[in-house]
C-alpha positions as CSV (number, residue, x, y, z in Angstrom):
1,X,-87.0,60.0,25.5
2,X,-88.7,60.1,22.1
3,X,-87.5,57.9,19.1
4,X,-85.6,60.6,17.6
5,X,-83.6,61.4,20.6
6,X,-82.8,57.7,20.8
7,X,-81.7,57.7,17.2
8,X,-79.4,60.5,17.7
9,X,-77.7,58.9,20.6
10,X,-77.0,55.8,18.8
11,X,-75.2,57.8,16.1
12,X,-73.2,59.6,18.7
13,X,-72.2,56.3,20.2
14,X,-71.2,54.8,16.9
15,X,-69.1,58.0,16.1
16,X,-67.2,57.9,19.3
17,X,-66.6,54.0,19.0
18,X,-65.2,54.7,15.5
19,X,-63.2,57.7,16.5
20,X,-61.6,55.5,19.4
21,X,-60.8,52.8,16.9
22,X,-59.2,55.2,14.4
23,X,-57.4,56.8,17.2
24,X,-56.2,53.3,18.4
25,X,-55.2,52.4,14.8
26,X,-53.3,55.8,14.6
27,X,-51.6,55.2,17.9
28,X,-50.6,51.5,16.7
29,X,-49.4,53.0,13.4
30,X,-47.2,55.5,15.1
31,X,-46.0,52.8,17.4
32,X,-45.1,50.3,14.6
33,X,-43.5,53.0,12.2
34,X,-42.0,55.3,14.7
35,X,-41.6,54.2,18.2
36,X,-40.8,50.6,17.5
37,X,-39.5,50.9,14.0
38,X,-35.9,49.8,14.9
39,X,-36.9,46.9,16.9
40,X,-39.3,45.7,14.2
41,X,-36.9,46.1,11.3
42,X,-34.5,44.1,13.3
43,X,-36.9,41.3,13.7
44,X,-37.9,41.4,10.1
45,X,-34.4,41.1,9.1
46,X,-33.8,38.3,11.7
47,X,-36.6,36.4,9.9
48,X,-35.7,37.2,6.3
49,X,-31.9,37.8,6.4
50,X,-29.3,34.9,6.6
51,X,-25.6,34.6,6.6
52,X,-24.6,31.8,4.4
53,X,-21.1,30.2,4.0
54,X,-19.2,30.7,0.6
55,X,-16.6,27.7,0.1
56,X,-13.0,28.6,0.0
57,X,-10.6,27.6,-2.8
58,X,-8.4,24.7,-1.4
59,X,-4.8,25.1,-1.7
60,X,-2.6,23.7,-4.5
61,X,-0.3,20.8,-3.9
62,X,2.8,21.0,-6.2
63,X,6.1,19.3,-6.6
64,X,9.4,21.2,-5.4
65,X,9.5,23.1,-8.6
66,X,5.8,24.2,-8.2
67,X,4.6,21.8,-10.8
68,X,0.9,21.3,-9.9
69,X,0.0,17.8,-8.5
70,X,-3.3,18.7,-7.0
71,X,-5.5,21.6,-8.2
72,X,-9.1,22.9,-7.4
73,X,-11.5,23.6,-10.2
74,X,-14.9,25.2,-10.0
75,X,-17.8,22.8,-10.8
76,X,-21.7,23.0,-10.5
77,X,-24.2,21.0,-8.5
78,X,-27.9,20.7,-9.3
79,X,-30.5,20.7,-6.4
80,X,-34.1,20.8,-6.3
81,X,-36.9,21.9,-4.0
82,X,-39.3,19.0,-4.0
83,X,-42.2,21.1,-2.7
84,X,-42.2,23.5,-5.8
85,X,-40.7,21.2,-8.3
86,X,-42.8,21.2,-11.5
87,X,-42.0,19.6,-14.7
88,X,-43.8,18.1,-17.8
89,X,-43.1,14.5,-18.6
90,X,-40.9,15.4,-21.6
91,X,-38.8,17.9,-19.3
92,X,-38.4,15.4,-16.8
93,X,-37.2,12.9,-19.4
94,X,-34.6,15.5,-20.8
95,X,-33.6,16.3,-17.2
96,X,-32.9,12.6,-16.5
97,X,-30.9,12.2,-19.7
98,X,-28.7,15.2,-18.9
99,X,-28.1,13.8,-15.3
100,X,-27.5,10.4,-16.8
101,X,-30.2,8.9,-14.4
102,X,-33.4,7.2,-15.2
103,X,-36.9,8.9,-14.9
104,X,-37.9,6.1,-12.3
105,X,-34.6,6.9,-10.2
106,X,-35.3,10.6,-10.4
107,X,-39.1,10.4,-9.5
108,X,-38.3,8.0,-6.6
109,X,-35.7,10.4,-5.2
110,X,-38.1,13.4,-5.2
111,X,-40.9,11.3,-3.9
112,X,-38.7,10.1,-0.9
113,X,-37.7,13.6,0.0
114,X,-41.1,15.3,-0.7
115,X,-41.1,16.9,2.7
116,X,-37.7,18.5,2.3
117,X,-36.8,21.8,0.7
118,X,-33.2,20.8,-0.6
119,X,-32.1,17.7,-2.2
120,X,-29.0,17.3,-4.4
121,X,-29.6,16.0,-7.9
122,X,-26.1,15.6,-9.0
123,X,-23.0,17.1,-7.5
124,X,-19.8,18.2,-9.2
125,X,-20.9,18.5,-12.8
126,X,-19.4,20.5,-15.5
127,X,-20.6,24.3,-15.5
128,X,-21.6,23.8,-19.2
129,X,-23.8,20.8,-18.4
130,X,-25.4,22.8,-15.4
131,X,-26.2,25.5,-18.0
132,X,-28.1,23.2,-20.2
133,X,-30.1,22.0,-17.2
134,X,-30.8,25.5,-16.0
135,X,-32.0,26.3,-19.7
136,X,-35.0,24.2,-19.2
137,X,-36.3,26.7,-16.7
138,X,-37.9,24.1,-14.4
139,X,-39.5,25.5,-11.5
140,X,-37.7,24.4,-8.2
141,X,-34.4,23.3,-10.0
142,X,-31.4,25.3,-8.8
143,X,-27.6,25.5,-9.6
144,X,-24.8,25.9,-7.1
145,X,-21.0,26.4,-7.6
146,X,-18.8,24.3,-5.6
147,X,-15.2,23.2,-6.0
148,X,-13.6,19.9,-7.1
149,X,-10.1,18.5,-6.6
150,X,-8.2,17.3,-10.0
151,X,-5.0,15.5,-10.0
152,X,-2.7,16.1,-13.2
153,X,-0.6,13.1,-12.6
154,X,-3.3,10.7,-11.6
155,X,-1.9,7.2,-11.0
156,X,1.8,8.3,-10.8
157,X,1.2,10.1,-7.3
158,X,-2.1,8.9,-6.1
159,X,-1.1,6.9,-3.0
160,X,1.3,9.9,-1.8
161,X,-1.1,12.8,-2.6
162,X,-4.3,11.1,-1.5
163,X,-7.7,12.4,-2.3
164,X,-10.6,14.6,-0.9
165,X,-14.1,13.8,-0.5
166,X,-17.2,15.3,-2.3
167,X,-17.1,18.1,0.2
168,X,-13.3,18.7,-0.6
169,X,-12.0,17.5,2.8
170,X,-8.9,15.4,2.6
171,X,-9.3,11.7,3.1
172,X,-6.0,10.1,2.5
173,X,-2.2,11.1,1.9
174,X,-1.0,14.4,2.0
175,X,-4.4,15.7,1.5
176,X,-5.4,14.3,4.8
177,X,-2.1,15.0,6.7
178,X,-2.2,18.8,5.6
179,X,-5.9,19.2,5.3
180,X,-6.2,22.3,7.7
181,X,-3.3,24.0,5.7
182,X,-4.9,23.4,2.5
183,X,-8.6,24.0,3.1
184,X,-8.6,27.6,3.8
185,X,-11.4,29.6,5.6
186,X,-14.9,29.9,4.1
187,X,-16.4,33.2,3.5
188,X,-19.6,34.7,4.7
189,X,-22.3,36.5,3.0
190,X,-25.4,38.1,4.1
191,X,-28.5,37.4,1.9
192,X,-32.3,37.8,2.1
193,X,-34.6,35.0,1.6
194,X,-38.2,34.8,0.6
195,X,-40.7,32.8,2.7
196,X,-40.0,29.6,1.1
197,X,-36.0,30.0,1.7
198,X,-34.9,31.0,-1.6
199,X,-32.3,33.8,-1.9
200,X,-33.7,36.9,-3.4
201,X,-31.0,39.4,-2.6
202,X,-27.6,39.7,-1.8
203,X,-26.8,42.2,0.9
204,X,-23.1,42.2,1.2
205,X,-20.0,40.2,2.3
206,X,-19.6,39.6,6.0
207,X,-16.1,37.9,5.4
208,X,-14.1,37.3,2.2
209,X,-13.3,33.6,1.7
210,X,-9.5,32.8,2.3
211,X,-8.1,30.3,0.0
212,X,-6.1,27.4,1.4
213,X,-2.1,27.8,1.5
214,X,-0.1,26.0,-1.4
215,X,1.6,22.9,-0.2
216,X,5.1,22.4,-1.7
217,X,6.2,18.8,-1.7
218,X,9.7,17.6,-1.8
219,X,9.0,15.6,-4.8
220,X,10.5,16.0,-8.2
221,X,7.9,15.3,-10.7
222,X,10.2,14.1,-13.4
223,X,11.7,11.6,-11.2
224,X,8.5,10.6,-9.8
225,X,7.1,9.9,-13.2
226,X,10.1,7.6,-14.3
227,X,10.2,6.0,-11.2
228,X,6.5,4.9,-11.4
229,X,7.0,3.9,-15.0
230,X,10.0,1.8,-14.5
231,X,8.4,0.3,-11.4
232,X,5.3,-0.6,-13.4
233,X,7.5,-2.1,-16.2
234,X,9.4,-4.3,-13.5
235,X,6.2,-5.4,-11.8
236,X,4.7,-6.6,-15.2
237,X,7.8,-8.5,-16.2
238,X,8.3,-10.2,-13.0
239,X,4.5,-10.9,-12.7
240,X,4.5,-9.5,-9.2
241,X,1.7,-8.8,-7.0
242,X,2.8,-5.2,-6.1
243,X,5.9,-3.0,-6.0
244,X,7.0,0.1,-4.4
245,X,10.1,2.5,-4.9
246,X,11.5,5.4,-3.1
247,X,14.0,7.9,-4.0
248,X,15.7,9.9,-1.3
249,X,18.0,13.0,-1.4
250,X,21.0,12.0,0.6
251,X,21.9,15.5,1.3
252,X,18.6,16.7,2.8
253,X,16.6,13.6,3.7
254,X,13.8,14.8,1.1
255,X,11.8,12.2,-0.7
256,X,12.2,13.0,-4.4
257,X,9.9,10.1,-5.6
258,X,7.5,7.5,-3.9
259,X,5.5,5.4,-5.9
260,X,3.5,2.1,-5.7
261,X,2.0,-0.5,-8.2
262,X,-0.8,-1.1,-8.4
263,X,-2.1,2.3,-8.2
264,X,-5.6,4.0,-8.9
265,X,-6.8,7.2,-10.7
266,X,-8.2,9.6,-8.1
267,X,-9.9,11.7,-10.7
268,X,-12.4,8.8,-11.3
269,X,-15.7,8.5,-9.3
270,X,-15.5,4.9,-9.2
271,X,-14.4,3.6,-5.9
272,X,-10.8,2.1,-6.1
273,X,-9.9,-1.3,-4.7
274,X,-8.8,-0.9,-1.1
275,X,-5.4,-2.4,-1.6
276,X,-4.5,0.1,-4.2
277,X,-5.1,2.9,-1.7
278,X,-2.2,2.1,0.5
279,X,0.9,3.9,0.4
280,X,3.1,0.7,0.8
281,X,6.3,2.6,1.1
282,X,5.3,3.8,4.6
283,X,2.3,1.3,5.6
284,X,3.6,-2.1,4.8
285,X,6.2,-3.8,7.0
286,X,8.5,-6.8,6.1
287,X,11.6,-8.4,7.6
288,X,14.4,-6.5,6.0
289,X,16.5,-9.7,5.3
290,X,20.0,-9.3,3.8
291,X,19.9,-5.6,3.5
292,X,20.3,-5.7,7.3
293,X,23.8,-7.4,6.9
294,X,25.5,-4.1,6.1
295,X,24.3,-2.7,9.6
296,X,25.4,-5.9,11.3
297,X,29.0,-5.8,9.6
298,X,28.9,-2.1,10.6
299,X,28.6,-3.1,14.1
300,X,31.3,-5.6,14.1
301,X,33.7,-2.9,12.7
302,X,32.5,-0.5,15.6
303,X,34.0,-3.0,18.0
304,X,37.6,-2.4,16.7
305,X,38.6,-6.1,16.3
306,X,37.9,-6.5,12.6
307,X,38.5,-4.7,9.2
308,X,36.9,-5.4,5.9
309,X,39.8,-7.5,5.0
310,X,39.7,-9.7,8.2
311,X,39.2,-13.6,7.4
312,X,36.3,-15.5,8.6
313,X,35.9,-19.2,8.3
314,X,32.4,-20.2,7.0
315,X,33.2,-23.8,6.7
316,X,31.2,-26.1,6.1
317,X,28.6,-23.8,4.9
318,X,26.3,-24.3,8.0
319,X,26.3,-24.0,11.5
320,X,24.0,-25.3,14.5
321,X,22.9,-22.6,17.2
322,X,20.5,-23.5,20.0
323,X,19.5,-26.5,18.0
324,X,18.6,-24.6,14.9
325,X,20.7,-24.7,11.7
326,X,21.9,-21.5,10.0
327,X,23.1,-22.1,6.5
328,X,24.4,-20.3,3.4
329,X,22.0,-20.8,0.5
330,X,24.8,-20.8,-2.1
331,X,26.6,-23.6,-0.1
332,X,30.1,-23.5,1.4
333,X,32.0,-20.4,0.8
334,X,35.0,-21.5,2.8
335,X,37.4,-18.8,4.3
336,X,36.6,-15.2,3.1
337,X,37.1,-11.8,4.4
338,X,34.4,-9.6,5.6
339,X,33.8,-7.8,2.3
340,X,33.3,-11.2,0.8
341,X,30.9,-12.1,3.5
342,X,28.7,-9.1,2.2
343,X,29.3,-9.9,-1.4
344,X,28.3,-13.5,-1.0
345,X,25.6,-12.5,1.6
346,X,26.9,-15.2,4.0
347,X,24.4,-15.9,6.7
348,X,27.2,-18.0,8.4
349,X,29.7,-15.4,8.2
350,X,27.4,-12.5,9.4
351,X,26.2,-14.8,12.3
352,X,29.8,-15.7,13.2
353,X,31.1,-12.1,13.2
354,X,28.0,-10.7,15.1
355,X,28.5,-13.3,17.8
356,X,31.7,-11.8,18.7
357,X,30.1,-8.6,19.5
358,X,28.3,-7.4,22.8
359,X,24.8,-9.0,22.7
360,X,22.9,-5.6,22.9
361,X,25.2,-3.7,20.6
362,X,23.4,-4.6,17.2
363,X,20.0,-3.8,18.6
364,X,21.1,-0.5,19.7
365,X,22.9,0.3,16.3
366,X,19.5,-0.6,14.5
367,X,17.4,1.5,16.9
368,X,19.9,4.4,16.3
369,X,19.3,3.9,12.6
370,X,15.5,4.3,12.9
371,X,14.3,0.8,13.0
372,X,11.2,0.4,15.2
373,X,10.6,4.1,15.0
374,X,8.7,6.5,12.6
375,X,10.7,8.3,10.0
376,X,9.6,11.9,10.7
377,X,7.8,11.8,7.4
378,X,4.4,12.8,9.1
379,X,2.5,10.5,6.6
380,X,-1.0,9.4,7.8
381,X,-0.9,5.8,9.2
382,X,2.9,5.3,8.8
383,X,4.0,2.1,10.4
384,X,7.1,2.1,12.7
385,X,7.9,-1.6,12.3
386,X,9.1,-3.8,15.0
387,X,12.5,-4.2,16.7
388,X,12.0,-6.3,19.8
389,X,14.6,-6.4,22.5
390,X,15.3,-10.2,23.6
391,X,17.4,-11.7,26.0
392,X,19.4,-12.9,23.3
393,X,20.3,-16.3,22.5
394,X,22.9,-17.2,19.9
395,X,20.3,-18.3,17.5
396,X,18.0,-15.1,18.0
397,X,21.1,-12.8,17.7
398,X,22.1,-14.5,14.6
399,X,18.8,-14.3,12.7
400,X,18.6,-10.6,13.7
401,X,22.0,-10.1,12.0
402,X,20.7,-11.3,8.8
403,X,17.3,-9.5,8.9
404,X,14.9,-11.8,10.5
405,X,13.1,-11.1,14.0
406,X,12.5,-7.5,13.1
407,X,10.2,-5.7,10.8
408,X,10.6,-2.4,8.9
409,X,8.9,-0.2,5.9
410,X,10.6,0.3,2.7
411,X,11.1,4.0,3.9
412,X,12.9,2.9,7.1
413,X,15.3,0.9,5.1
414,X,15.9,3.6,2.6
415,X,16.6,6.0,5.4
416,X,19.1,3.7,7.0
417,X,20.9,3.4,3.7
418,X,20.8,7.2,3.3
419,X,22.6,7.4,6.7
420,X,25.2,5.2,5.7
421,X,25.5,7.1,2.4
422,X,26.0,10.5,4.2
423,X,28.8,9.1,6.5
424,X,27.0,8.0,9.4
425,X,24.7,11.2,9.8
426,X,21.0,10.4,10.5
427,X,18.2,12.9,9.2
428,X,14.5,12.7,9.5
429,X,12.6,12.0,6.2
430,X,10.7,15.0,4.7
431,X,7.8,14.7,2.3
432,X,7.8,18.7,2.0
433,X,10.3,20.9,0.4
434,X,12.8,22.0,2.9
435,X,14.3,25.5,3.0
436,X,17.5,24.1,4.3
437,X,18.9,20.7,5.3
438,X,18.4,19.7,8.9
439,X,21.4,19.4,11.3
440,X,21.1,15.7,11.7
441,X,22.7,13.3,14.1
442,X,25.7,11.2,14.0
443,X,24.7,7.6,14.7
444,X,27.7,5.8,12.9
445,X,31.4,6.5,13.2
446,X,32.5,8.2,10.0
447,X,35.4,5.8,9.4
448,X,33.1,2.7,9.5
449,X,30.4,4.3,7.4
450,X,33.2,4.8,4.7
451,X,34.3,1.0,5.2
452,X,30.6,0.0,4.9
453,X,30.2,1.9,1.6
454,X,33.2,0.5,0.0
455,X,31.9,-3.1,1.0
456,X,28.6,-2.2,-0.4
457,X,30.1,-1.0,-3.7
458,X,32.0,-4.3,-4.0
459,X,28.6,-6.0,-3.8
460,X,27.3,-4.3,-7.0
461,X,30.5,-4.8,-8.6
462,X,30.8,-8.5,-7.9
463,X,27.6,-9.9,-7.2
464,X,24.5,-7.5,-8.0
465,X,26.0,-6.5,-11.3
466,X,22.3,-5.9,-12.7
467,X,22.2,-2.9,-10.4
468,X,25.2,-1.0,-11.9
469,X,24.5,2.3,-13.5
470,X,26.6,3.1,-16.7
471,X,29.0,5.9,-15.9
472,X,28.4,5.8,-12.1
473,X,30.0,3.9,-9.3
474,X,27.0,2.4,-7.2
475,X,26.9,0.9,-3.7
476,X,23.9,-1.3,-2.7
477,X,22.5,-4.5,-1.3
478,X,20.1,-7.2,-2.4
479,X,17.6,-8.9,-0.1
480,X,15.1,-11.7,-0.6
481,X,13.0,-13.2,2.2
482,X,10.2,-15.5,2.6
483,X,6.7,-14.5,3.5
484,X,5.1,-15.7,6.5
485,X,2.1,-18.0,5.9
486,X,-0.3,-19.8,8.2
487,X,2.4,-22.7,8.6
488,X,5.5,-20.4,8.9
489,X,7.6,-19.3,6.2
490,X,6.1,-20.0,2.9
491,X,8.6,-21.4,0.4
492,X,6.6,-20.4,-2.6
493,X,6.0,-16.6,-1.7
494,X,8.8,-14.1,-1.4
495,X,9.7,-10.4,-1.1
496,X,12.5,-9.1,-3.0
497,X,14.2,-5.7,-2.5
498,X,17.3,-3.7,-3.4
499,X,18.6,-0.6,-1.6
500,X,21.6,1.3,-3.0
501,X,23.0,4.8,-3.4
502,X,25.1,6.7,-6.0
503,X,27.4,8.1,-7.0
504,X,29.4,6.2,-4.6
505,X,32.4,8.9,-4.5
506,X,29.9,11.3,-3.1
507,X,26.3,9.8,-2.7
508,X,23.4,12.0,-3.7
509,X,20.5,9.6,-4.2
510,X,19.4,6.5,-2.2
511,X,16.8,4.3,-4.1
512,X,14.9,1.4,-2.5
513,X,12.8,-0.9,-4.8
514,X,10.6,-3.7,-3.4
515,X,8.7,-6.3,-5.4
516,X,6.1,-8.3,-3.3
517,X,5.5,-12.0,-4.7
518,X,7.3,-11.9,-7.9
519,X,6.5,-15.1,-10.0
520,X,9.0,-14.9,-12.7
521,X,12.1,-15.4,-10.4
522,X,12.4,-14.0,-7.1
523,X,16.2,-13.5,-6.3
524,X,16.6,-9.7,-6.1
525,X,19.7,-9.8,-8.1
526,X,17.8,-10.8,-11.2
527,X,14.4,-9.3,-10.6
528,X,14.9,-6.0,-8.7
529,X,18.4,-4.9,-9.4
530,X,17.5,-4.0,-13.2
531,X,14.5,-2.0,-11.9
532,X,16.9,-0.1,-9.3
533,X,19.4,0.4,-12.2
534,X,16.8,2.2,-14.4
535,X,15.4,4.4,-11.8
536,X,18.7,5.3,-10.3
537,X,20.3,6.0,-13.7
538,X,17.2,8.2,-14.7
539,X,17.3,10.2,-11.5
540,X,20.9,10.8,-11.7
541,X,20.5,12.1,-15.1
542,X,17.2,14.2,-14.3
543,X,19.4,16.1,-11.6
544,X,22.5,16.5,-14.0
545,X,24.7,14.7,-11.4
546,X,28.1,14.1,-13.2
547,X,29.3,10.7,-13.6
548,X,32.2,9.2,-11.3
549,X,33.1,6.0,-12.9
550,X,36.0,5.9,-15.3
551,X,35.8,2.9,-17.6
552,X,39.1,1.1,-18.3
């Protein structure tokens, strides 16, 4: 074979190879663009398209008249991709000024997250500030719309309403109790992202975000405000460590006001003191002291042997039971009737009368009235107190009769007095607005309840006169106890409280006021009764409840 022939075959072989290569490329092109087109499009979409969540608007919390107590507002959050962030020194200084951070802090944060693609620089800032930051046009800096909770009443309702965290999830109070109801369902949106994960196109909504539902509380915001204001004034004047107040609707069991001092502002980002977070009305327990005497005498009346006018000999003002002395703080009251036992708050008279009843009968009545049990409010962390059942000695039964040896929350005491006020019908407590009152359960004979109400009215008229409300007949009872210390009851630390209802002719409201460790006097009739009077009077007027007292 000569040289020309060999050269020709080389060209033929080269052309055949090129033809086969072209044919292979053509077949591959047909496969990719025709045969496997649908599969490959799906694979491409899977790598570039994502479904992202869009936050839902959290439901509003309102009072019973739809006055806003917690609302959601749109805010902006600034984030950065450290891998593509580029800024001149002067731009970095401007950015740090707008974010209220030093340049060193900003650089340290970016350096420590250098391997990440998403780092928050500042969350929950105003949209206007976010616009200023985005106007810098810094590469890698982005803005994100989120939501933040705002509380118009701030300190007035803080412990009851609670608050949310930075991710808008309920952390305390009603925000926590009804978090699922309030939070709604996030939406879903399909987007296309580039190779570094940035959204480059919105491809459509997969699911619209469902906003959370509105939560309508039982509160009356006007009564809530005046209760907080008057409680704050009373705590300040008495130089007390803390105070609590509850206003209950007798007809429905709804809470119209629930406030505590000291309080905190849930709109501030500074962490509040832990002791200000507690809703003391439902989490703090104490021995209910002399407020229990109304129930003890109700138990005596239930036995049928006594009436409010029955006489009891309390001489000589003290008695010995099982080696322990029970005494009346004000000295010897002599021979008095049952009503005067309550008016004088006689420990001796209450104990003597209680010792004439079956040993378990008082415990059973207290249990029926709700002591040692949850009130049904549904508030997170509610305490149920303690109502221990003993093999009763005379002394332990006597101490129970005047409110020692058991513990209760302010809400439990308020609910017990609401039961008396409505004639012996017990209802669960509600923090949300009710469409209709619950059925209720009779736990105290109606006649006995009316007798106790008359006795409690005498207490306000004769002893706790500072608890009177101009124009209204009021029934109520004071209580003052010593606090427990490391060596037993501390004579220098007290809790003073007052529970009462009005108008006495047809009770509509119960108010319970508690002062913890007042330093300018500690007797309830002097330091707590005036606060009760102010709050009860304001609440009655706010609801336009007509007066029932005719002045002579």
